[in-house]
KOLRODREN-790660 format. One line per field, with one value per atom (N, C-alpha, C): x, y, z; atom name; residue in three letters. Coordinates in pm, 1 decimal. Layout:
x	(X_...)
y	(Y_...)
z	(Z_...)
name	(CA_...)
resn	(ALA_...)
This chain:
x	(-294.5_-269.7_-181.1_-53.2_26.3_-13.8_-15.8_-51.3_77.8_83.9_179.8_134.0_191.6_170.8_264.3_195.8_295.6_266.9_370.7_352.1_453.9_369.2_426.0_340.0_429.9_347.8_296.1_349.4_313.9_175.8_59.6_-56.2_-48.0_-15.9_6.7_97.1_189.7_287.0_239.4_164.6_92.3_-11.3_-103.2_-197.7_-123.6_-23.8_34.0_104.1_177.9_231.5_157.5_47.7_-60.5_-138.1_-152.6_-234.5_-144.9_-1.0_71.0_109.4_121.3_129.4_21.8_-103.8_-234.5_-255.1_-205.9_-229.0_-154.5_-11.9_73.8_97.9_73.0_86.2_-64.5_-183.4_-317.5_-309.5_-221.5_-238.6_-189.2_-125.6_-73.3_-209.7_-222.9_-310.2_-240.0_-272.4_-164.6_-255.6_-199.7_-280.8_-195.4_-274.2_-192.1_-194.4_-258.7_-261.4_-270.8_-212.1_-221.4_-381.4_-398.4_-523.9_-506.9_-582.9_-564.9_-554.2_-624.8_-623.8_-535.0_-480.0_-412.6_-262.2_-254.9_-115.1_-39.6_80.0_162.9_273.0_286.5_395.6_527.5_471.0_595.1_544.1_644.0_628.5_714.6_658.1_748.0_736.0_850.7_838.5_893.7_841.9_890.6_959.5_1106.7_1181.2_1145.7_1110.6_1083.1_1158.0_1279.9_1374.5_1300.0_1233.3_1182.3_1066.3_992.8_884.1_950.8_1056.9_1131.2_1172.6_1229.0_1290.2_1185.6_1063.9_945.0_905.0_893.9_860.6_960.4_1091.3_1169.2_1151.7_1150.0_1124.3_1018.8_908.0_782.9_794.5_897.2_944.0_838.2_771.1_654.0_709.5_629.7_672.6_633.8_737.8_695.2_830.9_803.5_917.2_1016.1_970.8_1018.0_1005.2_1090.2_1077.1_1155.8_1088.8_1183.3_1176.1_1292.2_1291.5_1302.6_1230.9_1258.9_1321.5_1429.3_1527.5_1566.0_1561.2_1592.1_1759.0_1824.1_1968.7_2010.7_1920.0_1971.1_2023.9_2062.2_2135.9_2025.0_2085.0_1987.4_2058.9_2173.3_2256.5_2191.4_2081.8_1990.7_1875.2_1903.4_1775.6_1778.5_1880.2_1872.7_1857.1_1952.6_1956.0_1836.2_1732.3_1620.1_1692.8_1599.2_1653.6_1615.3_1713.7_1699.0_1694.8_1598.0_1572.9_1565.8_1665.2_1676.8_1580.2_1545.4_1462.1_1542.5_1488.8_1363.4_1348.4_1237.6_1205.6_1209.1_1281.8_1251.9_1139.7_1011.7_893.7_927.0_962.6_966.1_1052.8_1181.8_1274.8_1214.5_1148.4_1088.4_991.2_903.3_784.4_856.4_972.3_1039.8_1089.9_1123.0_1192.0_1093.9_980.7_849.9_820.0_812.1_768.0_861.3_984.6_1105.5_1113.0_1106.5_1087.8_993.7_872.8_775.8_807.1_847.3_877.1_1019.1_1106.3_1224.6_1159.1_1082.8_1040.6_940.5_855.8_773.7_837.5_955.3_1041.1_1112.8_1149.4_1226.8_1141.0_1211.3_1136.3_1091.7_1122.9_1067.1_919.8_907.4_782.3_665.1_704.4_606.6_514.5_405.9_294.2_250.5_279.6_246.2_108.7_53.6_-74.0_-136.5_-189.9_-231.6_-175.7_-44.8_36.3_55.6_26.2_38.0_137.3_222.6_309.7_269.3_241.3_193.3_302.8_335.9_447.7_381.8_369.7_291.6_345.4_455.2_545.9_558.3_548.3_566.2_419.5_318.1_176.1_170.8_201.0_185.6_171.5_147.0_101.0_153.1_236.7_297.5_194.3_158.8_96.3_186.7_219.1_344.5_307.5_174.5_143.1_210.8_196.8_237.5_352.8_397.9_494.7_439.7_320.3_255.9_258.7_312.7_301.8_207.3_104.2_-41.2_-3.9_-24.3_-18.1_-147.7_-141.2_-270.4_-260.7_-387.2_-404.8_-370.4_-368.5_-325.9_-446.5_-562.5_-685.9_-675.0_-657.6_-642.8_-528.2_-424.6_-303.0_-356.8_-451.3_-493.5_-595.7_-683.3_-777.0_-704.1_-618.7_-543.6_-465.7_-403.4_-320.7_-418.0_-515.0_-600.5_-665.3_-721.0_-779.3_-662.6_-531.7_-423.8_-382.9_-396.8_-378.4_-501.4_-614.8_-717.0_-719.3_-630.1_-619.3_-729.1_-780.0_-900.4_-1022.5_-1029.2_-1135.6_-1239.4_-1362.6_-1450.0_-1449.9_-1428.6_-1423.3_-1551.0_-1639.3_-1761.8_-1721.5_-1837.0_-1798.2_-1787.6_-1864.2_-1832.9_-1712.5_-1666.0_-1529.4_-1420.9_-1437.4_-1328.3_-1337.5_-1457.0_-1492.9_-1413.9_-1440.4_-1380.3_-1239.3_-1174.1_-1035.3_-962.1_-1014.1_-954.4_-980.9_-1122.6_-1143.3_-1156.8_-1178.2_-1198.5_-1355.4_-1385.1_-1514.6_-1539.0_-1635.1_-1660.4_-1808.0_-1884.1_-2033.7_-2063.2_-1966.6_-1963.5_-1944.0_-1863.4_-1853.0_-1952.1_-2002.6_-2099.1_-2038.7_-2128.3_-2063.0_-2063.5_-2123.3_-2125.9_-1985.8_-1929.8_-1783.3_-1695.2_-1691.2_-1605.7_-1657.3_-1789.9_-1808.6_-1759.7_-1765.0_-1707.0_-1559.9_-1478.1_-1340.5_-1290.2_-1376.2_-1341.6_-1383.0_-1487.3_-1529.1_-1399.4_-1359.5_-1238.0_-1102.1_-1081.5_-963.9_-970.7_-1070.2_-1088.6_-1064.7_-1144.9_-1123.6_-998.1_-921.1_-784.7_-678.8_-705.3_-589.4_-648.9_-763.5_-791.7_-812.8_-871.9_-878.3_-963.4_-1076.4_-1174.0_-1108.7_-979.4_-939.0_-960.0_-1037.6_-1112.0_-1004.9_-881.5_-764.9_-705.6_-708.8_-662.0_-732.2_-826.2_-921.8_-828.6_-861.1_-788.6_-854.8_-1001.2_-1089.5_-1209.6_-1251.0_-1384.4_-1487.5_-1615.8_-1706.5_-1781.1_-1801.5_-1860.7_-1952.6_-2059.1_-2138.9_-2148.2_-2163.9_-2168.2_-2055.6_-1924.3_-1819.3_-1709.5_-1594.4_-1475.6_-1358.1_-1294.2_-1181.7_-1081.0_-951.9_-846.0_-838.5_-815.5_-809.7_-665.5_-626.3_-470.4_-446.1)
y	(79.1_-60.7_-122.9_-169.3_-215.9_-341.5_-343.9_-484.2_-557.9_-703.4_-807.8_-932.9_-930.9_-1045.3_-1154.1_-1242.6_-1384.0_-1498.0_-1528.3_-1641.4_-1760.5_-1863.4_-2008.9_-2109.9_-2219.9_-2343.9_-2428.0_-2407.0_-2468.5_-2404.0_-2442.9_-2384.0_-2400.5_-2497.3_-2487.5_-2390.5_-2367.0_-2271.3_-2126.9_-2108.5_-1972.3_-1945.5_-2056.3_-2050.2_-2010.2_-2079.1_-2069.9_-1913.9_-1883.0_-1746.8_-1644.4_-1665.8_-1558.4_-1525.4_-1631.1_-1640.2_-1560.4_-1594.5_-1562.2_-1395.8_-1365.1_-1229.9_-1138.8_-1183.1_-1116.0_-1119.8_-1213.1_-1206.0_-1129.0_-1096.7_-1041.7_-894.4_-874.5_-746.0_-726.2_-705.5_-701.1_-570.0_-460.0_-370.3_-418.6_-536.7_-588.6_-652.1_-619.3_-686.5_-809.6_-932.2_-1034.4_-1076.6_-1074.6_-1140.5_-1242.3_-1352.0_-1475.5_-1488.7_-1398.7_-1367.1_-1240.0_-1178.9_-1069.3_-1016.3_-892.4_-825.6_-717.0_-695.0_-596.6_-442.4_-413.9_-281.9_-263.5_-361.3_-369.9_-300.7_-207.4_-130.1_-228.7_-280.9_-346.7_-294.9_-328.4_-262.4_-343.4_-495.4_-589.0_-720.3_-780.8_-912.6_-1008.0_-1119.0_-1238.8_-1364.8_-1399.0_-1502.2_-1636.0_-1734.3_-1882.0_-1968.4_-1951.5_-2045.5_-2067.5_-1957.3_-1973.8_-1879.2_-1908.6_-1821.0_-1780.6_-1865.8_-1822.2_-1738.5_-1751.3_-1648.0_-1507.1_-1522.6_-1404.7_-1305.3_-1388.1_-1345.4_-1290.4_-1333.6_-1277.5_-1157.8_-1130.5_-1013.6_-920.5_-948.9_-836.7_-786.2_-882.1_-855.8_-755.1_-783.3_-711.5_-560.5_-545.8_-416.3_-351.5_-442.9_-380.2_-281.2_-172.3_-82.3_-111.7_-208.6_-256.7_-208.7_-151.9_-108.5_-214.6_-313.0_-432.8_-574.7_-650.6_-777.5_-886.6_-969.5_-1058.8_-1203.2_-1258.0_-1408.9_-1491.4_-1598.6_-1684.4_-1824.8_-1850.3_-1947.7_-2066.8_-2189.7_-2305.3_-2309.3_-2225.7_-2247.4_-2272.9_-2308.0_-2347.4_-2228.7_-2266.3_-2145.0_-2029.9_-1907.4_-1801.1_-1698.4_-1714.1_-1614.6_-1535.6_-1588.5_-1521.2_-1429.4_-1418.3_-1323.0_-1195.7_-1131.6_-1008.3_-896.3_-913.2_-791.3_-760.8_-903.6_-900.6_-941.5_-892.4_-951.9_-1080.3_-1153.3_-1292.4_-1327.1_-1399.3_-1462.6_-1595.9_-1659.8_-1785.8_-1883.8_-1985.4_-2057.1_-2172.2_-2235.5_-2203.9_-2060.1_-1996.4_-1868.8_-1855.9_-1772.5_-1734.4_-1642.0_-1662.2_-1591.1_-1441.1_-1432.7_-1289.6_-1200.4_-1267.9_-1186.9_-1145.4_-1247.2_-1223.8_-1109.2_-1123.4_-1019.5_-877.2_-887.5_-728.0_-700.7_-783.9_-733.4_-685.7_-742.6_-696.2_-549.0_-545.4_-405.0_-315.7_-345.4_-248.6_-206.8_-296.8_-266.2_-169.9_-187.7_-78.9_57.6_44.4_176.7_217.4_178.6_240.5_294.8_233.5_293.9_402.8_385.0_511.2_629.2_618.1_745.0_792.6_720.9_753.9_863.8_943.5_1024.2_944.5_815.5_738.5_671.1_689.8_652.5_755.1_884.8_978.5_972.3_1014.1_986.7_1131.1_1139.5_1252.2_1270.0_1372.1_1360.4_1529.2_1563.8_1701.7_1811.9_1813.5_1917.2_1914.5_1768.5_1746.0_1633.8_1634.7_1540.8_1487.4_1351.5_1298.6_1238.5_1255.8_1192.8_1105.4_980.3_897.7_892.2_859.8_836.4_972.0_1064.0_1198.6_1260.2_1204.0_1224.9_1377.8_1411.0_1541.5_1564.7_1654.3_1653.8_1799.9_1815.4_1929.7_1985.6_2107.4_2169.5_2220.5_2182.5_2216.7_2369.9_2400.8_2540.7_2638.3_2638.1_2731.1_2695.1_2573.5_2508.1_2493.9_2492.2_2488.5_2332.8_2300.0_2178.5_2168.0_2065.6_2050.1_1921.5_1926.5_1805.4_1723.0_1600.4_1514.2_1408.4_1365.3_1272.0_1116.4_1017.4_886.4_846.3_878.2_819.7_901.5_1021.9_1118.2_1058.3_1015.8_937.3_812.3_741.8_615.7_633.3_734.7_761.0_791.4_889.6_934.5_813.9_728.5_617.5_524.1_501.3_402.2_437.1_579.7_630.9_619.9_661.7_666.1_525.3_408.6_274.0_240.2_285.0_249.4_328.6_399.9_476.1_543.8_487.1_558.8_500.7_402.6_347.8_428.3_440.4_510.1_422.7_462.4_387.0_415.8_309.2_352.2_369.9_434.6_469.6_352.6_255.5_115.5_60.4_61.7_-12.9_80.0_217.1_303.9_273.2_264.0_230.5_106.9_0.6_-112.2_-129.0_-82.0_-64.5_27.9_135.4_224.0_199.2_164.9_141.8_1.3_-71.6_-225.0_-232.9_-349.6_-386.2_-337.2_-211.6_-162.9_-129.5_-186.2_-138.3_27.7_75.7_206.5_299.1_267.4_342.7_323.6_450.8_455.9_547.6_555.4_614.7_772.9_825.7_945.1_1008.2_880.3_894.3_929.3_873.9_885.2_1028.8_1052.5_1170.6_1299.2_1287.1_1402.4_1415.0_1288.3_1277.2_1350.2_1326.2_1366.4_1530.3_1568.2_1722.9_1785.3_1738.0_1816.6_1787.5_1694.3_1693.0_1772.2_1804.9_1901.8_2052.4_2081.1_2207.3_2225.3_2131.3_2162.0_2191.7_2114.7_2123.3_2209.3_2203.2_2295.1_2433.4_2467.8_2614.5_2677.3_2606.4_2659.5_2699.4_2646.6_2671.5_2558.8_2594.7_2469.0_2401.8_2462.3_2382.4_2294.0_2317.0_2233.1_2118.9_2091.0_1981.7_1851.2_1790.0_1678.0_1534.1_1529.2_1413.1_1454.6_1369.1_1396.8_1306.6_1359.1_1278.8_1228.4_1105.4_1074.4_926.5_933.8_800.6_754.7_863.5_815.5_757.2_776.2_725.4_835.2_786.8_892.0_860.6_953.8_931.1_1043.2_997.5_1094.1_1170.6_1305.0_1382.3_1382.8_1320.2_1279.5_1404.3)
z	(385.2_393.8_297.7_316.1_224.0_157.4_27.0_-39.0_-63.0_-0.5_-41.9_-117.5_-229.2_-313.2_-274.7_-241.5_-214.3_-320.5_-377.2_-486.1_-445.8_-453.0_-420.7_-485.5_-523.4_-587.7_-456.5_-348.7_-216.3_-144.7_-167.2_-138.8_29.2_103.0_241.0_294.9_232.6_277.6_247.9_134.7_120.8_230.5_261.5_345.7_477.3_519.4_674.2_678.9_593.3_608.3_590.5_495.2_488.5_612.6_675.8_816.4_918.6_915.7_1014.4_1006.1_870.5_836.5_867.6_839.8_855.5_1019.0_1078.0_1229.6_1313.3_1274.6_1346.5_1296.6_1166.2_1096.9_1033.2_1110.6_1048.7_940.9_935.2_864.5_723.5_697.2_564.8_492.2_374.5_302.8_203.6_229.8_155.2_58.8_-67.4_-201.7_-227.9_-297.9_-335.6_-492.3_-563.4_-717.0_-752.3_-851.0_-909.8_-931.3_-902.4_-939.6_-1006.6_-1120.5_-1217.3_-1145.3_-1061.2_-1012.5_-881.9_-830.2_-706.0_-713.1_-625.5_-642.1_-514.2_-576.7_-477.1_-419.4_-297.8_-212.4_-197.0_-218.7_-217.9_-271.5_-328.0_-382.6_-329.3_-279.3_-233.9_-308.2_-376.7_-459.1_-373.9_-372.2_-285.7_-407.3_-365.6_-446.8_-616.0_-683.3_-806.2_-901.0_-932.9_-993.0_-1144.2_-1202.3_-1333.3_-1320.4_-1205.9_-1172.5_-1152.5_-1073.9_-1027.1_-1156.2_-1243.8_-1360.3_-1453.4_-1458.0_-1532.2_-1456.7_-1342.6_-1279.5_-1302.5_-1280.1_-1348.1_-1484.2_-1566.8_-1721.0_-1735.4_-1660.7_-1648.1_-1630.6_-1544.3_-1484.5_-1400.6_-1318.9_-1258.8_-1131.7_-1125.8_-1023.6_-881.4_-835.5_-694.1_-623.9_-494.0_-398.5_-372.7_-332.6_-272.3_-341.0_-370.0_-419.5_-357.7_-273.7_-192.5_-259.3_-260.0_-288.4_-159.5_-160.2_-42.4_-107.5_-41.6_-89.1_5.2_-30.6_59.5_63.0_-22.2_-34.4_-161.3_-246.6_-391.4_-469.5_-584.1_-651.3_-680.1_-629.7_-638.0_-716.3_-802.7_-870.1_-951.2_-991.8_-1108.6_-1034.9_-911.0_-846.6_-879.5_-971.2_-1015.1_-914.3_-812.1_-714.8_-627.8_-630.2_-545.8_-393.4_-278.9_-142.3_-129.2_-83.2_-70.8_78.6_110.9_244.9_248.1_323.7_329.8_447.2_372.3_472.4_556.7_650.6_709.3_766.1_763.1_814.7_969.1_1012.5_1157.7_1165.0_1191.2_1173.5_1243.0_1352.2_1391.7_1318.7_1279.3_1196.5_1070.5_1002.1_875.4_887.4_980.4_1010.6_1025.1_1111.4_1107.0_969.2_895.6_783.1_687.9_688.7_617.9_651.7_796.2_838.8_813.5_815.9_800.8_665.2_576.9_430.5_382.2_429.9_401.5_472.0_589.9_651.6_589.5_562.0_488.9_345.0_278.5_165.9_167.9_269.0_297.9_351.7_410.9_460.9_349.7_233.6_116.9_34.4_-41.4_-125.1_-229.2_-267.8_-355.8_-318.1_-193.4_-118.8_-98.3_-145.8_-163.0_-267.0_-242.1_-359.3_-412.0_-540.7_-609.5_-695.3_-687.5_-768.3_-758.6_-862.6_-886.0_-804.1_-812.9_-747.5_-596.5_-535.0_-400.1_-391.6_-286.8_-259.8_-107.1_-92.0_19.3_74.4_209.7_280.8_395.1_363.9_430.9_587.5_594.2_713.0_812.9_732.9_810.7_859.9_815.6_831.4_762.3_662.6_594.4_445.4_402.0_261.7_212.9_111.5_45.1_-64.5_-30.7_-173.9_-250.2_-378.1_-418.2_-521.1_-509.6_-584.9_-484.7_-366.6_-270.2_-140.6_-177.0_-72.0_63.7_85.5_224.8_270.7_384.3_431.7_538.8_509.7_599.0_659.0_813.4_882.8_874.1_865.9_851.2_957.8_1001.2_1081.6_1013.9_1101.7_1041.2_943.2_985.4_913.1_776.7_785.0_654.8_554.1_612.8_528.3_456.2_566.9_512.4_406.7_405.3_297.0_168.3_178.8_36.5_-3.5_82.4_19.3_-43.4_0.2_-46.6_-185.3_-181.9_-304.7_-408.3_-366.9_-463.5_-538.6_-447.2_-492.8_-597.4_-562.9_-647.3_-774.5_-814.0_-939.6_-978.8_-1113.0_-1157.9_-1104.0_-1020.4_-975.3_-881.6_-891.3_-794.7_-652.4_-550.2_-414.2_-368.9_-320.5_-234.5_-116.8_-36.8_108.1_170.7_150.3_246.5_224.8_87.6_78.4_149.7_143.5_212.3_371.0_431.2_565.7_616.8_534.3_557.8_547.8_449.9_430.2_531.8_582.0_665.3_803.2_826.4_969.4_1012.5_911.4_939.2_972.3_1023.0_1068.2_1204.3_1224.1_1340.8_1350.7_1442.3_1426.4_1454.9_1538.7_1570.3_1475.9_1348.4_1241.1_1129.1_1082.2_957.8_847.1_735.5_636.0_662.6_759.5_805.0_866.1_922.7_955.9_843.6_742.0_631.5_552.9_543.9_499.3_585.3_702.0_781.0_766.4_775.2_754.4_609.8_500.5_369.6_383.6_443.7_449.3_504.3_620.3_720.2_627.0_580.0_484.6_375.0_297.7_200.6_244.2_371.7_439.6_459.3_509.4_567.1_452.3_344.5_217.2_115.7_78.6_-52.4_-29.4_95.2_99.7_1.2_-37.0_-139.3_-259.5_-302.8_-436.8_-523.0_-620.9_-704.7_-764.0_-826.5_-885.1_-789.1_-668.7_-573.7_-501.4_-571.8_-543.8_-494.1_-399.5_-365.4_-371.7_-334.6_-353.0_-437.6_-530.7_-601.9_-546.9_-563.4_-515.3_-644.0_-690.1_-798.1_-785.3_-824.1_-832.7_-672.0_-594.2_-434.2_-390.9_-453.0_-401.3_-417.6_-396.8_-397.7_-477.2_-531.3_-611.9_-602.8_-600.5_-585.5_-714.8_-708.8_-838.5_-861.5_-977.4_-1028.0_-1098.4)
name	(N_CA_C_N_CA_C_N_CA_C_N_CA_C_N_CA_C_N_CA_C_N_CA_C_N_CA_C_N_CA_C_N_CA_C_N_CA_C_N_CA_C_N_CA_C_N_CA_C_N_CA_C_N_CA_C_N_CA_C_N_CA_C_N_CA_C_N_CA_C_N_CA_C_N_CA_C_N_CA_C_N_CA_C_N_CA_C_N_CA_C_N_CA_C_N_CA_C_N_CA_C_N_CA_C_N_CA_C_N_CA_C_N_CA_C_N_CA_C_N_CA_C_N_CA_C_N_CA_C_N_CA_C_N_CA_C_N_CA_C_N_CA_C_N_CA_C_N_CA_C_N_CA_C_N_CA_C_N_CA_C_N_CA_C_N_CA_C_N_CA_C_N_CA_C_N_CA_C_N_CA_C_N_CA_C_N_CA_C_N_CA_C_N_CA_C_N_CA_C_N_CA_C_N_CA_C_N_CA_C_N_CA_C_N_CA_C_N_CA_C_N_CA_C_N_CA_C_N_CA_C_N_CA_C_N_CA_C_N_CA_C_N_CA_C_N_CA_C_N_CA_C_N_CA_C_N_CA_C_N_CA_C_N_CA_C_N_CA_C_N_CA_C_N_CA_C_N_CA_C_N_CA_C_N_CA_C_N_CA_C_N_CA_C_N_CA_C_N_CA_C_N_CA_C_N_CA_C_N_CA_C_N_CA_C_N_CA_C_N_CA_C_N_CA_C_N_CA_C_N_CA_C_N_CA_C_N_CA_C_N_CA_C_N_CA_C_N_CA_C_N_CA_C_N_CA_C_N_CA_C_N_CA_C_N_CA_C_N_CA_C_N_CA_C_N_CA_C_N_CA_C_N_CA_C_N_CA_C_N_CA_C_N_CA_C_N_CA_C_N_CA_C_N_CA_C_N_CA_C_N_CA_C_N_CA_C_N_CA_C_N_CA_C_N_CA_C_N_CA_C_N_CA_C_N_CA_C_N_CA_C_N_CA_C_N_CA_C_N_CA_C_N_CA_C_N_CA_C_N_CA_C_N_CA_C_N_CA_C_N_CA_C_N_CA_C_N_CA_C_N_CA_C_N_CA_C_N_CA_C_N_CA_C_N_CA_C_N_CA_C_N_CA_C_N_CA_C_N_CA_C_N_CA_C_N_CA_C_N_CA_C_N_CA_C_N_CA_C_N_CA_C_N_CA_C_N_CA_C_N_CA_C_N_CA_C_N_CA_C_N_CA_C_N_CA_C_N_CA_C_N_CA_C_N_CA_C_N_CA_C_N_CA_C_N_CA_C_N_CA_C_N_CA_C_N_CA_C_N_CA_C_N_CA_C_N_CA_C_N_CA_C_N_CA_C_N_CA_C_N_CA_C_N_CA_C_N_CA_C_N_CA_C_N_CA_C_N_CA_C_N_CA_C_N_CA_C_N_CA_C_N_CA_C_N_CA_C_N_CA_C_N_CA_C_N_CA_C_N_CA_C_N_CA_C_N_CA_C_N_CA_C_N_CA_C_N_CA_C_N_CA_C_N_CA_C_N_CA_C_N_CA_C_N_CA_C_N_CA_C_N_CA_C_N_CA_C_N_CA_C_N_CA_C_N_CA_C_N_CA_C_N_CA_C_N_CA_C)
resn	(UNK_UNK_UNK_UNK_UNK_UNK_UNK_UNK_UNK_UNK_UNK_UNK_UNK_UNK_UNK_UNK_UNK_UNK_UNK_UNK_UNK_UNK_UNK_UNK_UNK_UNK_UNK_UNK_UNK_UNK_UNK_UNK_UNK_UNK_UNK_UNK_UNK_UNK_UNK_UNK_UNK_UNK_UNK_UNK_UNK_UNK_UNK_UNK_UNK_UNK_UNK_UNK_UNK_UNK_UNK_UNK_UNK_UNK_UNK_UNK_UNK_UNK_UNK_UNK_UNK_UNK_UNK_UNK_UNK_UNK_UNK_UNK_UNK_UNK_UNK_UNK_UNK_UNK_UNK_UNK_UNK_UNK_UNK_UNK_UNK_UNK_UNK_UNK_UNK_UNK_UNK_UNK_UNK_UNK_UNK_UNK_UNK_UNK_UNK_UNK_UNK_UNK_UNK_UNK_UNK_UNK_UNK_UNK_UNK_UNK_UNK_UNK_UNK_UNK_UNK_UNK_UNK_UNK_UNK_UNK_UNK_UNK_UNK_UNK_UNK_UNK_UNK_UNK_UNK_UNK_UNK_UNK_UNK_UNK_UNK_UNK_UNK_UNK_UNK_UNK_UNK_UNK_UNK_UNK_UNK_UNK_UNK_UNK_UNK_UNK_UNK_UNK_UNK_UNK_UNK_UNK_UNK_UNK_UNK_UNK_UNK_UNK_UNK_UNK_UNK_UNK_UNK_UNK_UNK_UNK_UNK_UNK_UNK_UNK_UNK_UNK_UNK_UNK_UNK_UNK_UNK_UNK_UNK_UNK_UNK_UNK_UNK_UNK_UNK_UNK_UNK_UNK_UNK_UNK_UNK_UNK_UNK_UNK_UNK_UNK_UNK_UNK_UNK_UNK_UNK_UNK_UNK_UNK_UNK_UNK_UNK_UNK_UNK_UNK_UNK_UNK_UNK_UNK_UNK_UNK_UNK_UNK_UNK_UNK_UNK_UNK_UNK_UNK_UNK_UNK_UNK_UNK_UNK_UNK_UNK_UNK_UNK_UNK_UNK_UNK_UNK_UNK_UNK_UNK_UNK_UNK_UNK_UNK_UNK_UNK_UNK_UNK_UNK_UNK_UNK_UNK_UNK_UNK_UNK_UNK_UNK_UNK_UNK_UNK_UNK_UNK_UNK_UNK_UNK_UNK_UNK_UNK_UNK_UNK_UNK_UNK_UNK_UNK_UNK_UNK_UNK_UNK_UNK_UNK_UNK_UNK_UNK_UNK_UNK_UNK_UNK_UNK_UNK_UNK_UNK_UNK_UNK_UNK_UNK_UNK_UNK_UNK_UNK_UNK_UNK_UNK_UNK_UNK_UNK_UNK_UNK_UNK_UNK_UNK_UNK_UNK_UNK_UNK_UNK_UNK_UNK_UNK_UNK_UNK_UNK_UNK_UNK_UNK_UNK_UNK_UNK_UNK_UNK_UNK_UNK_UNK_UNK_UNK_UNK_UNK_UNK_UNK_UNK_UNK_UNK_UNK_UNK_UNK_UNK_UNK_UNK_UNK_UNK_UNK_UNK_UNK_UNK_UNK_UNK_UNK_UNK_UNK_UNK_UNK_UNK_UNK_UNK_UNK_UNK_UNK_UNK_UNK_UNK_UNK_UNK_UNK_UNK_UNK_UNK_UNK_UNK_UNK_UNK_UNK_UNK_UNK_UNK_UNK_UNK_UNK_UNK_UNK_UNK_UNK_UNK_UNK_UNK_UNK_UNK_UNK_UNK_UNK_UNK_UNK_UNK_UNK_UNK_UNK_UNK_UNK_UNK_UNK_UNK_UNK_UNK_UNK_UNK_UNK_UNK_UNK_UNK_UNK_UNK_UNK_UNK_UNK_UNK_UNK_UNK_UNK_UNK_UNK_UNK_UNK_UNK_UNK_UNK_UNK_UNK_UNK_UNK_UNK_UNK_UNK_UNK_UNK_UNK_UNK_UNK_UNK_UNK_UNK_UNK_UNK_UNK_UNK_UNK_UNK_UNK_UNK_UNK_UNK_UNK_UNK_UNK_UNK_UNK_UNK_UNK_UNK_UNK_UNK_UNK_UNK_UNK_UNK_UNK_UNK_UNK_UNK_UNK_UNK_UNK_UNK_UNK_UNK_UNK_UNK_UNK_UNK_UNK_UNK_UNK_UNK_UNK_UNK_UNK_UNK_UNK_UNK_UNK_UNK_UNK_UNK_UNK_UNK_UNK_UNK_UNK_UNK_UNK_UNK_UNK_UNK_UNK_UNK_UNK_UNK_UNK_UNK_UNK_UNK_UNK_UNK_UNK_UNK_UNK_UNK_UNK_UNK_UNK_UNK_UNK_UNK_UNK_UNK_UNK_UNK_UNK_UNK_UNK_UNK_UNK_UNK_UNK_UNK_UNK_UNK_UNK_UNK_UNK_UNK_UNK_UNK_UNK_UNK_UNK_UNK_UNK_UNK_UNK_UNK_UNK_UNK_UNK_UNK_UNK_UNK_UNK_UNK_UNK_UNK_UNK_UNK_UNK_UNK_UNK_UNK_UNK_UNK_UNK_UNK_UNK_UNK_UNK_UNK_UNK_UNK_UNK_UNK_UNK_UNK_UNK_UNK_UNK_UNK_UNK_UNK_UNK_UNK_UNK_UNK_UNK_UNK_UNK_UNK_UNK_UNK_UNK_UNK_UNK_UNK_UNK_UNK_UNK_UNK_UNK_UNK_UNK_UNK_UNK_UNK_UNK_UNK)
């Protein structure tokens, strides 16, 4: 689930745009303020050049930064992608989806940890120890991505269920236990050094 940070002084605009993004692209998680442990896939800055400069100055590791502009001077946008207002919703949503897809299809979008390289769009993981490429299911990719974004945080079973499966009465913690077990069997091949997911305090953590 990509995390998008939407920054604007206009609360009504933030509310409306967040609602539209969440409705039409439910896989996107829209944040309206920075969270300490959140891994950001995109930042959208609404007509605030100073905020944009501050973000660039901090050199945040964010794949895509968009500036929404009403046509005022945006010469200091520092090579950010500029989207001019008023927004054409369908075009804007397509741009968001395309930006995420392009990044995940690039080598920069690959996730590297413990001698593994996850290639999300290809639904595969490379074991760099032996150059084995293992095909993954969509849910397995989503599990690894979420744990990767959580960094050193231990993710509870319920949180992982909510983020990967959403709210579904048919899904229980046994579901996540089964998926984690199968993922380990598929990738680790009983090699202790090749552990991919650790169980800790009743939750899960990616071995970095």
